[in-house]
Structures are given as structure tokens and as C-alpha cells.
C-alpha positions in Angstrom: 202.4 95.5 -47.3 204.7 94.3 -50.0 208.0 92.2 -49.8 210.1 90.8 -52.6 212.7 88.2 -51.4 215.4 87.0 -54.1 217.0 83.7 -54.1 220.7 85.0 -54.6 221.5 81.1 -55.0 219.6 81.3 -58.6 221.1 84.4 -59.3 225.0 82.7 -58.7 224.0 80.3 -60.7 223.1 82.3 -64.0 225.8 84.4 -63.8 228.8 82.0 -62.9 228.0 78.7 -63.9 226.2 79.3 -67.2 228.9 80.8 -68.8 231.7 78.2 -67.6 229.2 75.5 -68.9 228.6 76.7 -72.1 232.4 77.9 -72.6 233.5 74.4 -72.2 231.3 72.2 -74.0 228.4 74.4 -76.3 228.3 72.0 -78.9 226.8 69.1 -76.9 223.1 68.7 -77.6 222.3 66.9 -74.1 223.9 69.9 -72.3 222.2 72.5 -74.1 218.8 71.0 -73.2 219.4 70.3 -69.5 220.8 74.1 -69.6 217.4 75.4 -71.3 215.3 73.2 -68.8 217.6 74.8 -65.4 217.4 78.3 -66.9 213.2 77.9 -67.1 213.3 76.7 -63.6 215.4 79.7 -62.6 213.2 82.2 -64.4 210.0 80.3 -62.3 211.9 80.3 -59.2 214.5 83.1 -58.5 212.5 85.2 -56.4 209.0 85.1 -54.4 206.9 88.6 -53.6 204.4 88.4 -51.4 201.8 91.2 -51.3 198.7 91.8 -48.7 196.1 94.5 -49.4 192.6 95.1 -48.3 191.3 92.3 -49.9 194.1 89.0 -50.6 197.3 87.4 -49.7 199.0 87.4 -53.1 202.4 85.6 -53.6 204.1 85.6 -57.3 207.1 83.5 -58.0 209.7 84.1 -60.5 209.1 86.1 -63.9 204.7 85.9 -62.8 203.9 82.8 -64.0 203.1 80.9 -61.1 201.2 82.8 -58.6 198.6 82.4 -56.3 195.8 84.8 -53.7 194.0 83.5 -50.6 190.7 86.3 -49.6 191.4 87.8 -46.3 187.9 86.5 -45.7 188.6 83.5 -46.5 191.4 83.4 -43.9 190.9 82.3 -40.7 194.2 82.6 -39.3 197.8 84.1 -39.5 200.5 83.3 -37.5 204.7 83.5 -37.9 206.4 80.1 -37.8 209.3 78.3 -38.8 209.5 75.9 -41.4 210.6 72.3 -40.7 211.3 71.7 -44.9 214.4 72.3 -46.7 214.4 73.7 -50.5 213.3 76.1 -52.9 209.8 76.2 -54.4 206.1 74.7 -53.7 205.8 71.4 -51.6 203.1 69.8 -50.8 203.2 67.6 -47.4 200.6 65.5 -45.7 201.0 68.5 -43.3 201.0 72.3 -45.1 201.3 73.4 -48.8 204.4 75.6 -48.9 205.3 78.0 -50.8 209.3 79.4 -50.5 212.7 80.1 -51.9 214.8 81.2 -49.3 215.4 80.5 -45.4 212.8 78.3 -43.2 210.9 81.4 -42.1 207.2 81.6 -43.2 204.0 82.9 -42.6 201.1 80.2 -41.7 197.5 81.2 -43.6 194.8 78.7 -42.2 192.4 79.1 -44.5 188.3 78.2 -44.3 187.3 74.8 -45.9 191.0 73.6 -46.4 192.2 71.0 -43.9 195.9 71.4 -44.0 197.1 75.4 -43.9 199.8 77.2 -46.5 203.0 78.4 -45.3 204.3 81.2 -47.3 208.4 82.1 -47.1 209.2 85.4 -46.2 211.6 86.7 -44.3 210.0 89.4 -42.3 207.0 86.8 -40.5 206.2 88.7 -37.9 205.7 91.8 -39.7 203.2 89.9 -42.2 201.6 88.0 -39.9 200.9 91.1 -37.4 199.5 92.8 -40.3 197.5 90.1 -41.6 196.0 89.3 -38.4 195.0 93.2 -38.1 193.6 93.2 -41.5 191.5 90.1 -39.9 190.5 91.8 -37.0 189.6 95.2 -38.8 187.4 93.0 -41.1 185.8 91.2 -38.7 184.8 93.9 -36.4 186.6 92.5 -33.4 188.1 94.6 -31.1 192.0 94.1 -30.6 192.9 91.9 -28.1 189.3 90.5 -28.2 188.8 86.6 -27.7 188.7 84.8 -31.3 187.5 81.7 -30.0 188.6 79.1 -28.1 192.5 78.8 -27.3 194.0 75.4 -28.6 196.9 74.0 -26.9 200.0 73.0 -29.2 
């Protein structure tokens, strides 16, 4: 299963803002340096691809320089969540590590031997969470609907 989410605000910035900036003050060195830095950031974070196969949950930002993966065998659980943090990119909070480019919906992965969960943004969190949970149930050998441990009250 694979889904790519595009940060349309970044595309808008490239298509509309950069031509305006460069046409007005192309000879300013500070403007050129700032524009180059912004362009690099845009290339790194203009999209987020989430992919789940039989072994890994993977994410790839932008042109692919920032990426990561989590082995299904190390994932305890996965659920669809609404992220309370706004913004794009990578965020490290006391509660979670968050990878997101658009919206407030994500999957939450609870990883063995890791205190805080990992949230990966997607506009189809229920679909991904269900798919990953089915992979986890299949790999653990448990039946669908069989209890996986004590249920915590939240």
C-alpha cells in the first residue's frame, strides 16, 4: 500500500512567489542566498510518501534525501490519530516524533523499546492503520478479533 501526499502550499510558493521575487530584485545577494535556502527546504519537504509492504512501514520526504523505515516486527500497534501539532516537516516533542507535510491526520506507531510513539502524516489514516494492524495480526499468528493484551483506558 502506498500513498503520496503533496504540500500544495510549497508548490504555490515555487510557481508564484519565486518568479515575483527574482524579477524584482535579482541582483541582491542576500535575496539570492535566502531564496536558495528556501528552495532547498521546499525540495526536501514538498511531498510525503507513506508505503507499507510485508516487512516495513516507510516514509520518504520530497526528493528522497529524508527517509525512514520501521520494521513491522518491531511495531506493537498502529492507530489513526488526529495530530495536535500544526505545521510541516519533522517535529520532536516530549510526546511523540512527528513526520508530516499537510493536515492534522496521521498514523501512530508504537514501537517496541521506544518510549514515545511515531506519528506519520497521511490523509488516509484509517485505511493505513487498518492495513498495518492486519499485517501485525497476520505476522503474530493471532486471529482477527483475538485480544492482543490488556486494554488501556484513555
